[in-house]
C-alpha positions as CSV (number, residue, x, y, z in Angstrom):
1,M,3.8,13.5,31.0
2,K,6.1,10.9,29.9
3,T,4.3,8.2,31.6
4,I,1.6,9.3,29.8
5,H,3.3,9.3,26.6
6,K,5.2,6.0,27.2
7,L,1.4,4.5,27.6
8,V,0.1,6.0,24.6
9,L,2.9,5.0,22.5
10,K,3.2,1.6,23.7
11,A,-0.5,1.2,23.2
12,Y,0.2,2.4,19.6
13,L,3.0,-0.2,18.6
14,G,1.0,-3.0,19.1
15,P,-1.8,-2.3,16.7
16,M,0.6,-0.8,14.2
17,I,2.7,-4.1,14.2
18,L,-0.3,-6.4,13.9
19,T,-2.4,-4.1,11.2
20,F,0.9,-4.0,9.5
21,F,1.4,-7.3,8.8
22,I,-2.5,-8.0,8.1
23,V,-2.1,-5.3,5.1
24,M,0.9,-6.6,3.9
25,F,-0.4,-10.2,3.9
26,V,-3.6,-8.7,1.9
27,L,-1.3,-6.9,-0.6
28,M,0.7,-10.0,-1.2
29,M,-2.3,-11.9,-1.7
30,N,-3.6,-9.5,-4.2
31,F,0.1,-10.1,-6.0
32,V,0.0,-14.0,-5.8
33,W,-3.4,-14.0,-7.6
34,R,-2.4,-11.9,-9.9
35,Y,0.9,-13.9,-11.1
36,I,-0.3,-17.2,-9.8
37,D,-0.6,-18.5,-13.8
38,E,3.0,-17.7,-14.4
39,L,4.2,-19.1,-11.1
40,V,2.7,-22.5,-11.1
41,G,3.5,-25.3,-13.2
42,K,7.0,-24.2,-14.1
43,G,8.9,-25.6,-11.6
44,L,10.4,-22.8,-9.9
45,S,12.4,-23.8,-6.8
46,A,11.3,-22.1,-3.3
47,G,14.5,-19.9,-3.2
48,I,13.5,-18.1,-6.2
49,V,9.6,-17.8,-5.3
50,I,10.7,-16.5,-1.6
51,E,13.1,-13.8,-3.5
52,L,10.0,-12.7,-5.8
53,M,7.9,-12.5,-2.8
54,T,10.2,-10.5,-1.2
55,Y,10.9,-7.7,-3.8
56,A,7.0,-7.6,-4.4
57,M,6.7,-7.2,-0.4
58,A,9.2,-4.3,-0.8
59,N,7.4,-2.7,-3.5
60,M,4.2,-2.6,-1.7
61,L,5.4,-1.2,1.4
62,P,4.6,2.6,0.6
63,L,1.1,1.5,-0.2
64,G,0.6,-0.4,3.3
65,L,2.1,1.9,5.4
66,P,-0.5,4.3,5.0
67,L,-3.7,2.2,5.6
68,A,-1.5,0.6,8.7
69,V,-1.1,3.8,10.0
70,L,-5.0,4.7,9.7
71,L,-6.1,1.5,11.1
72,A,-3.8,1.7,14.0
73,A,-4.6,5.2,14.9
74,I,-8.4,4.2,15.0
75,M,-7.6,1.2,17.1
76,T,-5.2,2.6,19.5
77,M,-7.3,5.8,20.1
78,G,-10.6,3.7,20.2
79,N,-9.4,1.2,22.9
80,L,-8.0,4.5,24.9
81,G,-11.8,5.8,24.5
82,E,-13.7,2.6,25.2
83,N,-11.8,2.0,28.2
84,Y,-12.1,5.6,29.7
85,E,-8.4,6.1,29.7
86,L,-8.8,9.2,27.3
87,L,-11.6,10.6,29.5
88,A,-8.8,10.4,32.1
89,M,-6.3,12.0,30.1
90,K,-8.5,14.8,29.6
91,S,-9.7,15.4,33.0
92,A,-6.1,16.0,34.0
93,G,-6.1,19.1,31.6
94,L,-4.2,17.2,28.4
95,S,-6.0,17.9,24.9
96,L,-5.9,15.7,22.5
97,V,-3.3,17.4,20.5
98,R,-0.9,16.7,23.8
99,I,-2.0,13.3,23.8
100,T,-1.4,12.2,20.4
101,Q,2.0,14.3,20.4
102,P,4.5,11.3,20.8
103,L,2.1,9.4,18.2
104,L,2.4,12.2,15.8
105,I,6.4,12.4,16.0
106,F,6.5,8.5,15.5
107,V,4.2,8.6,12.5
108,S,6.7,11.7,11.0
109,L,9.5,9.4,11.5
110,I,7.5,6.4,9.5
111,A,6.8,9.2,6.9
112,V,10.1,10.0,6.5
113,G,11.4,6.5,6.3
114,S,9.1,5.5,4.1
115,F,10.3,8.4,1.6
116,F,13.7,6.7,1.6
117,I,12.2,3.3,1.3
118,G,10.2,4.4,-1.7
119,N,13.1,6.5,-3.4
120,N,16.1,3.8,-3.1
121,L,14.6,0.4,-1.6
122,V,11.4,0.5,-3.9
123,P,13.2,0.9,-7.3
124,Y,15.9,-1.6,-6.4
125,A,13.2,-4.0,-5.8
126,N,10.9,-3.3,-8.8
127,K,14.1,-3.9,-11.3
128,K,14.9,-6.9,-9.6
129,M,11.1,-8.6,-9.4
130,Y,10.9,-7.4,-13.5
131,S,13.8,-9.0,-14.3
132,I,12.4,-12.3,-12.5
133,I,9.1,-12.1,-13.6
134,S,10.9,-11.5,-17.3
135,D,12.9,-14.5,-16.8
136,I,10.1,-16.8,-15.5
137,R,8.1,-15.6,-18.7
138,Q,10.8,-16.8,-21.2
139,Q,11.0,-20.1,-19.5
140,R,8.6,-22.9,-21.0
141,Q,6.4,-24.6,-19.2
142,T,5.9,-28.3,-19.1
143,L,4.8,-31.0,-21.8
144,E,1.0,-30.5,-22.1
145,F,-0.1,-32.8,-25.0
146,R,-4.0,-32.7,-26.0
147,D,-5.6,-35.6,-28.0
148,G,-5.3,-34.9,-31.8
149,L,-3.5,-31.7,-31.7
150,F,0.2,-30.9,-32.5
151,F,2.4,-29.7,-29.9
152,N,4.8,-27.2,-31.2
153,G,6.5,-25.7,-27.5
154,L,9.8,-27.6,-29.0
155,D,12.4,-26.2,-31.3
156,D,12.5,-27.6,-34.6
157,M,10.3,-30.2,-33.2
158,S,6.3,-30.6,-33.5
159,I,4.6,-33.8,-31.8
160,R,1.0,-35.0,-32.1
161,V,-1.0,-37.3,-29.7
162,G,-4.0,-39.2,-30.8
163,H,-5.2,-40.2,-26.8
164,Q,-3.1,-40.2,-23.6
165,D,-4.4,-42.0,-20.7
166,P,-5.0,-39.3,-17.8
167,D,-3.8,-42.2,-15.0
168,T,-0.8,-43.9,-16.4
169,H,0.1,-41.3,-19.0
170,L,0.7,-43.4,-21.9
171,L,0.6,-41.7,-25.4
172,Y,-1.2,-43.3,-28.3
173,D,-0.8,-42.7,-32.0
174,V,1.8,-40.5,-31.5
175,L,3.4,-38.7,-34.5
176,I,6.9,-37.0,-34.4
177,Y,8.2,-34.6,-37.0
178,D,12.1,-33.9,-36.1
179,N,13.8,-31.2,-38.0
180,R,16.6,-30.5,-34.9
181,P,20.1,-29.0,-36.4
182,T,21.8,-32.4,-35.0
183,N,20.2,-34.3,-37.8
184,R,22.3,-32.5,-40.5
185,G,19.8,-31.1,-42.1
186,N,17.6,-34.3,-42.2
187,M,14.1,-34.5,-41.7
188,N,12.6,-37.2,-39.5
189,T,9.4,-38.5,-39.1
190,I,8.5,-40.8,-36.4
191,V,5.3,-42.9,-35.9
192,A,4.6,-45.0,-33.0
193,D,1.4,-47.1,-31.7
194,S,2.5,-45.6,-28.1
195,G,5.1,-44.2,-25.6
196,Y,5.7,-42.2,-23.0
197,I,7.5,-38.6,-23.5
198,R,8.7,-36.7,-20.3
199,L,11.1,-34.3,-19.3
200,S,14.0,-35.6,-17.2
201,D,14.3,-35.0,-13.3
202,D,16.9,-31.9,-14.0
203,R,14.4,-30.5,-16.9
204,R,17.3,-30.9,-19.4
205,S,16.5,-33.6,-21.4
206,L,13.5,-35.0,-23.2
207,L,13.2,-38.9,-22.4
208,V,11.2,-40.2,-25.6
209,T,10.2,-43.9,-25.2
210,L,8.3,-45.3,-28.2
211,Y,6.9,-48.8,-29.1
212,N,6.0,-50.4,-32.6
213,G,6.8,-48.0,-34.5
214,E,8.3,-46.7,-37.8
215,T,11.2,-44.0,-38.7
216,Y,11.2,-42.1,-41.8
217,E,14.3,-40.3,-42.9
218,Q,14.6,-38.3,-45.5
219,T,18.5,-37.1,-46.3
220,R,19.2,-34.1,-48.0
221,N,22.3,-32.9,-49.2
222,G,23.4,-29.9,-51.5
223,Q,21.1,-31.2,-54.5
224,W,18.1,-32.3,-52.3
225,Y,15.5,-30.6,-54.0
226,T,16.0,-32.7,-57.1
227,K,18.0,-35.7,-55.4
228,S,17.3,-36.8,-52.1
229,A,17.1,-40.2,-50.2
230,L,14.4,-41.9,-48.1
231,R,15.3,-44.1,-45.8
232,H,12.7,-46.5,-43.5
233,H,13.0,-48.8,-40.6
234,T,10.5,-50.3,-38.0
235,F,11.5,-50.8,-34.6
236,D,9.5,-52.5,-31.4
237,L,11.4,-50.1,-28.6
238,Q,13.0,-46.9,-29.6
239,K,14.9,-44.8,-26.5
240,Q,16.1,-41.5,-27.4
241,E,17.4,-38.5,-24.7
242,I,17.3,-35.2,-26.5
243,P,18.7,-32.3,-24.9
244,M,16.4,-29.3,-24.5
245,D,16.6,-25.7,-23.1
246,G,14.2,-23.5,-22.0
247,F,12.6,-25.8,-19.6
248,V,14.8,-24.6,-16.5
249,M,14.8,-21.1,-15.5
250,E,17.8,-19.1,-15.9
251,R,18.7,-16.2,-14.1
252,S,19.9,-13.2,-16.8
253,D,21.3,-9.8,-16.1
254,N,18.3,-7.8,-17.6
255,N,18.8,-4.4,-17.0
256,I,15.2,-3.0,-17.2
257,S,14.8,0.4,-16.8
258,N,11.6,2.3,-16.5
259,S,9.9,4.9,-14.4
260,Q,9.4,2.6,-11.3
261,T,13.0,1.2,-11.4
262,K,14.5,5.0,-10.6
263,N,15.0,7.2,-7.6
264,I,13.9,10.7,-7.3
265,N,16.9,12.4,-9.1
266,E,17.3,10.1,-11.9
267,L,13.4,11.2,-12.8
268,Q,14.5,14.5,-12.3
269,N,16.9,14.2,-15.2
270,D,15.0,12.3,-17.3
271,I,12.0,15.0,-16.8
272,D,14.3,17.6,-17.9
273,S,15.7,15.5,-21.0
274,L,12.2,14.3,-22.1
275,E,10.8,17.9,-22.0
276,I,13.7,18.8,-24.1
277,K,13.0,16.0,-26.5
278,V,9.1,16.7,-26.5
279,N,9.8,20.4,-27.5
280,A,12.2,19.4,-30.5
281,A,9.5,16.3,-31.4
282,T,7.4,19.3,-31.4
283,T,9.4,21.8,-33.6
284,S,10.2,19.5,-36.1
285,S,6.7,18.3,-36.5
286,Y,5.1,21.5,-36.9
287,E,8.1,23.6,-38.4
288,P,8.0,21.9,-41.9
289,L,4.0,22.1,-41.9
290,L,4.2,25.8,-41.2
291,K,7.1,27.2,-43.4
292,E,7.1,24.4,-46.2
293,Q,3.8,23.0,-46.3
294,I,-0.1,24.0,-46.2
295,F,0.3,26.9,-44.3
296,V,2.9,28.8,-46.3
297,R,1.0,32.0,-47.1
298,D,-1.5,31.6,-44.4
299,H,-1.8,34.8,-42.2
300,N,-4.3,33.4,-39.9
301,V,-1.9,30.7,-38.3
302,L,-0.9,32.6,-35.4
303,P,1.1,33.0,-32.5
304,L,4.2,31.4,-34.2
305,P,7.6,31.1,-32.6
306,D,9.9,33.7,-33.7
307,S,11.9,31.3,-35.8
308,L,8.8,30.6,-37.9
309,R,7.3,33.8,-38.3
310,I,8.1,35.7,-41.8
311,D,6.5,39.1,-43.1
312,K,3.2,38.3,-44.4
313,R,1.8,42.2,-44.4
314,G,1.9,41.9,-48.2
315,F,0.0,39.0,-48.2
316,R,-4.0,39.5,-49.1
317,D,-7.1,36.7,-48.5
318,M,-7.1,34.6,-51.3
319,Q,-10.3,34.5,-53.3
320,T,-10.0,30.5,-54.0
321,A,-13.0,30.0,-55.6
322,D,-13.3,32.8,-57.9
323,S,-9.7,32.6,-58.9
324,I,-9.4,29.2,-59.8
325,A,-12.8,29.1,-61.3
326,R,-11.4,31.3,-64.0
327,L,-8.2,29.2,-64.7
328,P,-8.2,26.6,-67.8
329,L,-9.1,23.1,-67.0
330,R,-5.7,21.7,-67.3
331,E,-4.6,24.5,-64.7
332,K,-7.5,23.5,-62.2
333,E,-6.0,20.2,-62.3
334,R,-2.4,20.6,-61.9
335,I,-3.3,23.0,-58.9
336,W,-5.9,20.5,-57.2
337,S,-3.2,17.5,-58.0
338,Q,-0.2,20.0,-56.4
339,A,-2.3,20.8,-53.1
340,R,-3.8,16.9,-52.6
341,S,0.1,16.0,-52.7
342,L,1.3,18.6,-50.3
343,A,-1.3,17.5,-48.1
344,K,-1.0,13.9,-48.1
345,N,2.7,14.5,-47.4
346,S,1.8,17.1,-44.9
347,R,-0.1,14.5,-43.0
348,N,2.1,11.5,-43.5
349,M,4.9,13.6,-42.0
350,F,2.9,14.8,-39.3
351,S,1.3,11.5,-38.4
352,F,5.3,9.8,-38.2
353,D,6.2,12.8,-35.9
354,E,3.1,12.7,-33.8
355,T,3.8,9.3,-32.9
356,T,7.5,10.0,-32.0
357,A,6.2,12.8,-29.7
358,K,3.4,10.7,-28.1
359,Q,5.9,8.0,-27.2
360,T,7.6,10.5,-25.8
361,L,5.1,12.2,-23.9
362,S,4.0,9.1,-22.2
363,Q,7.6,8.3,-20.7
364,L,7.4,12.1,-19.5
365,Y,4.0,11.9,-17.9
366,R,4.9,8.5,-16.0
367,S,8.4,10.0,-15.0
368,K,6.4,13.0,-13.8
369,V,3.8,10.3,-11.9
370,E,6.6,8.6,-10.2
371,W,8.7,11.6,-9.0
372,H,5.1,12.9,-7.1
373,K,4.1,9.7,-5.8
374,K,7.6,9.1,-4.0
375,V,6.5,12.6,-2.3
376,S,2.6,12.3,-1.9
377,L,2.9,8.8,-0.5
378,P,4.8,9.8,2.6
379,A,2.4,12.9,3.2
380,S,-0.6,11.1,3.0
381,I,0.7,8.8,6.2
382,I,0.7,12.0,8.1
383,I,-2.8,12.6,6.7
384,F,-4.1,9.5,7.3
385,F,-2.7,9.4,11.1
386,L,-4.7,12.9,11.4
387,I,-8.1,11.5,10.2
388,G,-7.5,8.1,12.3
389,A,-6.3,9.3,15.7
390,P,-9.4,11.8,16.1
391,L,-11.9,9.4,14.3
392,G,-10.9,7.1,16.9
393,A,-11.3,9.3,19.9
394,I,-14.9,10.1,18.4
395,I,-15.8,6.5,17.7
396,R,-14.6,5.2,20.9
397,K,-14.6,1.7,19.7
398,G,-11.6,-0.6,19.5
399,G,-10.6,-4.2,18.1
400,L,-10.8,-4.9,14.9
401,G,-14.7,-4.5,13.8
402,L,-15.8,-0.8,13.4
403,P,-12.2,0.5,13.3
404,V,-11.9,-1.8,10.2
405,V,-14.8,-0.8,8.3
406,V,-14.0,3.0,8.7
407,S,-10.1,2.3,7.6
408,V,-11.2,0.5,4.7
409,I,-14.1,2.9,3.3
410,F,-11.0,6.1,4.1
411,F,-8.4,4.0,2.4
412,V,-11.0,3.2,-0.8
413,V,-11.7,6.5,-1.3
414,Y,-8.4,8.0,-1.4
415,Y,-7.2,5.1,-3.3
416,I,-9.9,5.4,-5.9
417,I,-9.1,9.4,-6.4
418,S,-5.1,8.8,-6.6
419,L,-6.0,6.3,-9.3
420,S,-8.2,8.5,-11.3
421,G,-5.6,11.3,-10.7
422,E,-2.8,9.2,-12.2
423,K,-4.7,8.6,-14.8
424,Q,-5.7,11.7,-15.7
425,V,-1.8,12.8,-15.5
426,K,-0.9,10.0,-17.8
427,E,-3.5,11.0,-20.3
428,G,-2.0,14.2,-20.3
429,N,-5.3,15.9,-19.2
430,W,-4.0,17.1,-15.9
431,E,-0.5,18.7,-14.6
432,A,0.9,16.0,-12.3
433,V,1.1,18.0,-9.2
434,W,-2.9,18.6,-9.4
435,G,-3.5,14.5,-10.4
436,M,-1.0,12.9,-7.9
437,W,-1.8,15.8,-5.0
438,I,-5.9,15.8,-5.4
439,S,-6.3,12.9,-2.6
440,S,-4.4,14.9,-0.3
441,F,-6.1,18.2,-1.3
442,I,-9.3,16.2,-0.6
443,L,-8.4,14.5,3.0
444,T,-6.6,17.4,4.3
445,P,-9.4,19.2,5.2
446,I,-11.6,16.5,6.2
447,A,-8.5,15.7,9.0
448,V,-8.5,19.3,10.0
449,Y,-12.6,18.9,11.0
450,L,-12.2,15.5,12.6
451,T,-9.3,16.9,14.9
452,Y,-11.4,20.0,15.4
453,K,-14.7,17.9,16.4
454,A,-12.5,15.6,18.3
455,T,-10.8,17.9,20.6
456,N,-14.1,20.0,21.3
457,D,-15.4,16.0,22.7
458,S,-17.8,16.1,19.6
459,A,-20.5,13.2,19.2
460,L,-20.2,13.3,15.5
461,L,-20.5,9.3,15.4
462,D,-22.1,8.5,18.5
463,T,-25.1,6.3,17.5
464,D,-26.8,7.2,20.9
465,W,-26.4,11.1,20.5
466,Y,-28.5,10.8,17.1
467,A,-31.1,8.3,18.6
468,G,-31.5,11.1,21.2
469,K,-31.7,13.9,18.8
470,F,-34.2,11.8,16.8
471,K,-36.2,10.9,19.6
472,A,-36.5,14.7,20.8
473,L,-37.3,16.0,17.0
474,R,-40.0,13.4,17.3
475,E,-41.5,14.3,20.1
476,K,-41.4,17.6,19.0
477,A,-43.3,17.2,15.9
478,E,-45.7,14.6,17.1
479,P,-48.2,17.5,18.5
480,R,-47.9,19.4,15.5
481,L,-48.7,15.8,13.3
482,L,-52.0,15.2,15.7
483,K,-53.1,18.8,15.4
484,F,-52.7,18.5,11.3
485,K,-54.6,14.7,11.6
486,N,-57.5,16.6,13.4
487,A,-57.8,19.2,10.8
488,I,-58.1,16.8,8.2
489,K,-60.6,14.8,9.7
490,F,-62.7,17.9,10.8
491,K,-63.1,18.8,7.6
492,L,-63.5,15.6,6.2
493,H,-66.3,14.2,8.9
494,G,-67.1,17.8,10.8
495,K,-65.4,17.0,13.9
496,P,-62.0,16.1,15.3
497,N,-60.4,13.1,16.6
498,D,-60.6,14.4,20.1
499,A,-64.3,14.6,20.2
500,Q,-65.0,11.2,18.5
């Protein structure tokens, strides 16, 4: 028994490692294509890119493990079935459950480990990854001049270029407006026939080389609005080295905090506090509306909280149309003005409080989504194994052909259902337990059904079995079909096919 278990476990480890790296590579390519525009052209060092990729890979571990487990289970059992090793084990009196027992233990350990990865490693990786992305987004890109347009990507400077030579990068018809603080409040305007403007190698300075130009400097003082001086001089060659900030990525200590950067204990604390805030925001929104605004004497607004209930037994139905019609014109105007003012005030108060409540509710829903996601993803690993192992035993095909197709189909169905449920939870339409566990609720009966079929050696996905059934059905239907044709021929021509 131990020998067989070692054989099965050894047969599973190879495909598991292979499929895990394939899945992680595909997910990493998705991440790269998502952020390619923010990574290219900013002079990022290889260390920063590798660090960002490492944190992104840690973030994708809980998503990649279920697919890797599913694909490896189908490949392993398919290889054993294709080489008749699974049949030999069953002939020795071992059931499919006994054969896959070491794999189930191993996958359970992976599921437990994935929980700690998702609870401890992923929040830390997300915090670091979002911090790096934030620093990259704050970094300026390289200088990009377009013919006839002003480049305003520099602080207190604006540069227009008439034409840029694509080969030599020589700039023609250069116009520069310089309002930097180092000019002591003076505004400089530089016009040049041609020149070069580029960043230094360390990207900390702007190197400006201009040919055949003029400089206009407007001197400003305390009375610059009424008294100002304009200085002008020409030059054949002018070189400047202007210090620049923002073109070099500088790491910051951004303490980014959201639902994806917290563990399950922090999420639970957030959920408790957010629920209190939601109740407080709802009460502060409805209480003035019910006690002081338009529903003061309306006895149909029920049920109310105990703190808002008042004795309305002496109230009667207001005959608004009849009572107002009998009032004088000025009294009518006063009543309508007062009612309109109360309605507007109530709407404004309610809109403001509703916005605050919606923001708090959105945070509450996202925290609940992340809380259940940390628990549901490890459970999905076991469910995918219980689907993949019996499915591979039924298919009896190894390699990366049919198992990949079947695995991708199941994973896409799982992913679509999970995303749909998550969206419904974030919009407040479903409870978090239903939205985040609906995919597991749907796939669990499928896993039980496939395990039952594989244990009973069902030919559920055997194409030869379906071909044989179709052939037998066709042979059974052909005599009846021929008899039906003969009956039609006899009615039309007076004699059957056999007689002809």
